[in-house]
C-alpha positions in Angstrom: -0.3 -106.6 76.2 -0.5 -102.9 76.4 -3.4 -102.8 78.8 -1.8 -105.2 81.2 1.6 -103.5 81.1 -0.4 -100.1 81.8 -1.9 -101.7 84.9 1.5 -102.9 86.1 3.0 -99.5 85.5 0.4 -97.8 87.6 0.9 -100.5 90.3 4.7 -99.8 90.5 4.4 -96.1 90.7 1.5 -95.9 93.1 4.0 -96.8 96.0 6.2 -93.8 94.8 3.3 -91.3 95.3 3.8 -88.7 98.1 1.1 -87.2 100.2 1.4 -83.4 100.7 3.7 -82.7 103.7 2.4 -81.3 106.8 3.7 -78.7 109.1 4.5 -81.2 111.7 7.2 -82.8 109.2 9.5 -79.8 109.7 12.2 -80.0 112.3 12.6 -76.1 112.3 11.2 -73.7 109.8 13.8 -71.9 107.4 13.5 -68.7 105.5 13.9 -69.7 101.7 14.1 -67.5 98.8 13.5 -69.3 95.4 14.6 -67.2 92.3 13.3 -68.5 89.1 12.4 -67.4 85.6 9.5 -69.7 85.2 6.6 -70.7 87.6 3.7 -72.9 86.9 0.9 -72.0 86.1 2.0 -68.4 85.8 4.8 -68.7 83.3 6.1 -71.9 81.7 8.1 -73.2 78.9 9.5 -76.5 80.5 9.8 -78.5 83.5 11.5 -75.6 85.6 8.1 -74.1 86.0 6.6 -77.3 87.5 9.6 -77.9 89.8 9.7 -74.3 91.1 6.0 -74.5 91.9 6.0 -78.1 93.5 9.1 -77.3 95.5 7.7 -74.0 96.8 4.3 -75.5 97.9 6.0 -78.5 99.4 8.5 -76.6 101.5 5.7 -74.2 102.6 3.5 -77.2 103.7 6.5 -78.3 105.6 6.4 -75.2 107.7 9.1 -73.2 106.0 8.7 -69.5 105.1 9.1 -69.4 101.3 9.3 -66.4 99.0 9.4 -67.2 95.1 10.7 -64.3 92.9 9.5 -64.2 89.3 9.4 -61.6 86.6 6.0 -60.1 86.0 5.9 -61.2 82.5 3.0 -60.3 80.1 1.6 -64.0 80.6 2.0 -63.6 84.3 -0.4 -60.6 84.0 -2.9 -62.7 82.2 -2.6 -65.8 84.5 -2.0 -64.6 87.9 -5.3 -62.7 88.3 -5.5 -60.2 91.1 -2.1 -59.1 92.6 -1.3 -57.0 95.6 1.1 -54.1 95.1 4.0 -54.1 97.7 6.0 -51.1 96.4 4.9 -48.9 93.6 8.7 -48.1 93.0 11.7 -50.1 94.0 15.3 -48.8 93.0 17.6 -51.5 91.8 21.2 -50.1 91.3 23.2 -52.0 88.7 26.6 -50.4 89.4 26.5 -47.7 87.0 22.8 -47.1 86.7 19.8 -47.5 88.6 16.6 -49.1 87.2 13.2 -48.6 88.9 10.4 -51.2 89.1 7.6 -52.1 91.1 7.0 -55.1 93.4 4.0 -57.1 93.6 2.8 -60.2 95.4 0.4 -63.2 94.8 0.2 -66.7 96.1 0.6 -70.1 94.5 -2.1 -72.8 94.7 -0.2 -74.3 97.7 0.0 -71.1 99.6 3.7 -70.0 98.8 4.2 -66.3 98.5 5.2 -65.0 95.0 7.0 -61.7 94.6 6.7 -60.3 91.2 9.2 -58.0 89.6 7.4 -55.5 87.5 9.6 -53.8 84.8 7.7 -53.6 81.4 10.6 -52.6 79.3 12.1 -55.8 80.2 9.3 -58.4 80.6 6.1 -57.1 79.1 6.8 -59.2 75.9 5.0 -62.1 74.1 7.7 -64.5 75.1 9.8 -65.2 78.2 13.2 -65.6 76.4 12.6 -65.3 72.8 10.2 -63.8 70.0 7.6 -65.6 68.0 10.3 -66.6 65.5 12.3 -68.3 68.4 15.0 -65.8 68.2 16.5 -64.8 71.6 15.8 -61.3 72.8 19.0 -59.6 72.3 18.9 -57.9 75.7 18.5 -61.2 77.6 21.8 -60.7 79.7 20.5 -57.2 80.7 16.9 -58.6 81.3 18.0 -61.3 83.6 21.0 -59.7 85.1 18.6 -57.1 86.3 16.1 -59.7 87.5 18.8 -61.4 89.6 19.8 -58.2 91.2 16.1 -57.1 91.7 15.2 -60.4 93.3 17.9 -59.5 96.2 16.7 -56.0 96.4 13.2 -57.3 97.0 14.4 -59.5 99.8 16.3 -56.3 101.4 13.4 -53.9 100.9 10.8 -56.3 102.4 13.1 -57.2 105.4 13.1 -61.0 104.2 16.4 -62.4 105.5 16.8 -65.9 104.0 18.6 -68.8 105.3 18.8 -70.4 101.9 18.6 -68.9 98.4 17.8 -71.5 95.6 18.5 -70.2 92.1 17.9 -71.9 88.6 19.9 -72.0 85.5 21.7 -69.1 83.8 18.7 -66.7 84.1 19.3 -66.4 87.8 22.8 -67.5 88.2 23.9 -64.0 88.7 22.2 -64.0 92.1 25.1 -65.9 93.5 27.7 -63.6 92.3 25.8 -60.5 93.7 25.3 -62.2 96.9 29.0 -63.1 97.5 30.5 -59.9 96.0 28.0 -57.2 96.7 26.0 -58.2 99.9 28.6 -60.5 101.8 28.1 -58.2 104.8 24.5 -57.0 104.2 22.5 -57.5 107.4 19.6 -59.0 105.5 21.4 -61.2 103.1 24.8 -62.1 104.7 23.7 -65.3 106.4 22.2 -66.9 103.3 23.7 -69.9 101.7 23.0 -70.2 98.0 22.4 -73.2 96.0 22.2 -73.3 92.2 20.2 -75.9 90.2 21.2 -76.8 86.8 18.1 -77.9 84.7 19.7 -77.7 81.3 23.5 -77.3 81.1 23.3 -76.6 77.4 21.9 -73.1 78.0 24.6 -71.2 79.8 23.6 -67.6 79.2 26.7 -66.9 77.0 26.8 -63.4 75.6 29.0 -60.6 74.3 31.5 -59.5 76.9 30.3 -56.0 76.4 27.4 -56.7 78.9 29.6 -57.5 81.6 30.3 -54.0 82.8 26.7 -53.1 82.8 26.0 -56.0 85.3 28.2 -54.2 87.7 30.7 -56.9 88.5 34.4 -56.2 89.2 36.7 -56.5 86.1 38.9 -58.9 88.2 36.1 -61.6 88.0 36.1 -61.5 84.2 38.5 -64.5 84.2 38.2 -68.1 82.8 37.7 -69.5 86.3 34.6 -67.3 86.9 32.8 -65.3 84.2 35.0 -65.1 81.2 34.4 -67.7 78.2 36.7 -67.1 75.1 36.0 -63.4 75.4 32.3 -63.7 76.3 30.5 -63.6 79.5 29.1 -66.9 80.8 26.5 -66.3 83.3 26.0 -69.9 84.4 29.7 -70.6 84.9 29.8 -67.3 87.2 26.9 -68.8 89.2 28.6 -72.2 89.5 31.7 -70.4 90.9 29.9 -68.4 93.6 27.3 -70.8 94.6 27.8 -72.7 98.0 26.4 -75.8 96.4 25.3 -76.9 92.9 23.1 -79.7 91.8 21.5 -80.9 88.7 18.2 -83.0 88.4 19.3 -86.5 88.2 22.3 -88.7 89.3 23.0 -90.1 85.6 23.0 -86.5 84.3 25.4 -85.4 86.9 27.8 -88.1 85.9 27.3 -87.3 82.1 28.1 -83.6 82.5 31.1 -84.2 84.6 32.7 -86.7 82.3 35.7 -85.4 80.2 34.5 -83.1 77.5 31.0 -83.1 79.2 28.8 -80.4 80.4 29.2 -78.3 77.3 32.5 -77.1 78.5 31.6 -76.8 82.2 32.7 -80.3 83.3 35.9 -79.1 84.9 34.3 -76.2 86.8 31.5 -78.6 88.1 34.1 -81.3 89.0 36.0 -78.6 91.0 32.9 -78.3 93.3 33.7 -81.7 94.6 31.0 -83.1 96.9 29.3 -79.7 96.6 28.0 -80.9 93.2 25.6 -83.8 92.9 22.6 -85.1 90.9 19.2 -85.1 92.9 16.3 -86.8 91.0 13.4 -84.6 90.2 10.1 -85.6 91.7 6.4 -85.3 90.6 3.8 -83.2 92.2 1.1 -86.0 92.6 -1.6 -83.7 93.6 -1.4 -82.3 90.0 -0.5 -85.3 88.1 -2.5 -88.4 89.2 -5.2 -90.0 87.3 -7.1 -90.7 90.5 -7.8 -87.1 91.2 -6.9 -85.4 87.9 -9.5 -82.5 87.3 -8.5 -82.0 83.7 -9.3 -85.4 82.3 -12.8 -86.7 81.2 -12.9 -89.6 83.6 -10.6 -90.5 86.5 -9.2 -93.9 86.9 -6.8 -96.0 89.1 -5.0 -99.2 89.3 -7.9 -101.0 90.5 -10.5 -99.2 88.2 -8.8 -98.8 84.7 -11.9 -98.3 82.8 -11.6 -94.5 82.9 -8.4 -94.8 80.7 -10.4 -96.1 77.8 -12.8 -93.1 78.2 -9.7 -90.8 78.1 -8.4 -92.6 75.0 -11.6 -92.0 73.2 -11.7 -88.3 74.2 -8.1 -87.9 73.0 -8.8 -89.4 69.7 -11.8 -87.0 69.3 -9.9 -84.0 70.4 -7.0 -84.8 67.9 -9.3 -85.7 65.0 -8.1 -89.2 65.1 -10.3 -92.0 64.1 -12.0 -93.6 67.1 -10.7 -97.0 67.6 -9.9 -98.7 71.0 -7.7 -101.2 69.3 -5.2 -98.9 67.8 -2.1 -98.0 69.7 -2.0 -94.2 70.4 1.6 -92.8 70.9 1.5 -89.4 72.7 4.3 -86.7 72.6 4.4 -83.5 74.7 7.3 -81.1 74.8 9.5 -78.6 73.2 10.0 -79.1 69.5 13.8 -78.9 69.7 16.7 -80.9 68.5 17.6 -81.8 72.2 14.3 -83.6 72.4 15.1 -85.9 69.6 12.4 -84.6 67.3 14.6 -85.1 64.2 14.6 -88.8 65.1 10.8 -88.7 65.1 10.8 -86.9 61.9 12.7 -89.4 60.1 10.4 -92.3 61.0 6.9 -91.0 61.9 5.5 -91.3 58.3 7.0 -94.7 57.9 5.4 -95.9 61.3 2.2 -94.4 60.3 2.0 -96.4 57.0 3.6 -99.7 58.2 2.0 -100.0 61.8 -1.4 -99.8 63.4 -0.6 -96.7 65.4 -1.8 -93.1 65.8 0.1 -90.0 67.0 -1.1 -87.1 69.3 1.5 -84.4 69.3 1.6 -81.3 71.6 4.4 -78.8 71.5 6.1 -75.7 70.2 9.6 -74.5 69.4 11.7 -74.7 66.3 9.8 -73.1 63.5 10.8 -75.7 61.0 9.6 -78.6 63.3 6.4 -76.7 64.1 5.7 -76.4 60.3 6.5 -80.1 59.7 4.5 -81.6 62.6 1.8 -79.0 62.1 1.2 -80.2 58.5 1.1 -83.8 59.2 -2.7 -84.1 60.2 -3.7 -82.9 56.8 -1.4 -85.5 55.2 -2.6 -88.4 57.5 -6.0 -87.6 58.6 -7.4 -89.7 61.4 -4.0 -91.1 62.0 -1.9 -88.0 63.1 -3.1 -85.2 65.2 -1.0 -82.1 66.4 -1.5 -79.1 68.5 1.2 -76.4 67.9 1.6 -74.3 71.2 1.0 -75.4 74.8 -2.3 -76.1 76.5 -2.3 -77.6 80.1 -5.6 -79.5 79.7 -4.3 -81.0 76.5 -1.0 -82.2 78.2 -3.0 -84.0 80.8 -5.4 -85.6 78.2 -2.4 -86.8 76.1 -0.8 -88.5 79.2 -4.1 -90.0 80.3 -5.4 -91.2 76.8 -2.3 -92.4 75.2 -1.0 -96.0 75.3 2.6 -95.1 74.8 4.4 -92.0 75.5 7.5 -91.1 73.5 10.6 -89.3 74.7 13.5 -89.7 72.3 15.7 -87.1 73.7 19.3 -87.0 72.7 20.0 -85.9 76.2 17.7 -85.3 79.1 18.7 -83.8 82.4 15.8 -85.5 84.1 12.5 -85.1 82.3 9.0 -85.2 84.0 6.7 -86.5 81.3 8.1 -90.0 81.6 7.3 -90.1 85.3 3.7 -88.6 84.6 3.3 -91.4 82.1 4.3 -94.0 84.7 1.7 -92.6 87.0 -1.0 -92.6 84.2 -0.3 -96.3 83.1 1.1 -94.9 79.8 4.1 -96.9 78.8 7.1 -94.6 78.2 9.3 -95.1 75.2 12.7 -93.3 76.0 16.3 -93.1 75.2 18.5 -94.4 78.2 20.1 -90.9 78.7 20.1 -88.8 82.0 17.0 -88.9 84.1 15.2 -91.2 81.6 17.7 -93.8 82.4 17.2 -93.3 86.2 13.4 -93.5 86.1 12.3 -96.1 83.4 13.3 -99.7 83.8 13.7 -101.4 80.4 11.0 -104.1 79.6 12.3 -107.6 79.7 10.0 -109.7 77.4 11.4 -113.0 78.8 10.6 -112.2 82.5 7.8 -109.7 81.9 9.6 -107.0 84.1 10.1 -103.5 83.4 8.2 -100.2 83.2 9.0 -98.9 79.5 
């Protein structure tokens, strides 16, 4: 049954595949500035990195002039290879103080230009947002307030006059406020429209109000309608207020977070945007995630030639120390080990399932230290039946998608999710909760009719 449904799943998602756009598709090229705190493969903790990279490459292929601005993290220094220095020193004025940084440049795989803000006291650290114990860096509002301001300075100093500025989550939400209050008549920036994409509304960048004056905004803007949040500063709320348009990553999630008491407190502010707030379903970069062309799996396969999936399953079992058995159901799980992702639900039943059912588990992820400890210890307790890799490894992520029979996403809430769409493409049946983008992308299996994709 699983093999038959896997083939049907690949068939149903093949038609959704998109070929890379060509420059002929663009009606007229626009100048687009994307400001993001993550960008695959340079710096990644979640789907934001994949989205930013895919969107930048796609827009570039369509003939638009794209600049993606990213902090020059320690991991970017490792992953980006050789970079070009544009400015050895660039002054960023924060209202009461000036901070100096350097500006470097590289390219994405698809040819989009990436501008890197180098300021080692803020960004040369082991993690993007938190330390090894998963504690947020205490100066995060200063780090990303500076980054938001520096992104606009990079555009000014390079003479890049964007038509559209696309920003992402709380880390870059201050861009909209700087644009509308500081640079509304700047000759380089004044014509730009700003769109904010909310990837996870639970994370709003809410910090002690003491950081507000350092960011350089007028005290008149520290009000509940804009930045103020019960005496604290809420960076995402300010971004919602000042952006020309706001979107989130699936239609169902947009409805969920504008329902009464939704959006972790932001529902009324999102609702106030009217038709300037909407849900747009995430897509998949099929040049990266497709079993017909995937360079990271041991054998390629397609809807018409499925034999390669069995080869991938065996390779996955070996890589995770699982018993090699083509007849056992392998359930894969890739993602952040966090409560939002429903890992507490898995923790409650995984040992029962392992003892009561003919299944194996292949787990890849990192996050909450308690969950890391629990899932990291399971292989020793259930040798040959449970394998886990604590951390992130892109090649392993591809192998789990290709080699598993089922993919588990029990998220308590999920703005969109990408792995369920990867799974559909790889003929790996997704098991998901009907929430957010998971409900938008997975059709529930109907045993009577044989229809459905997960």
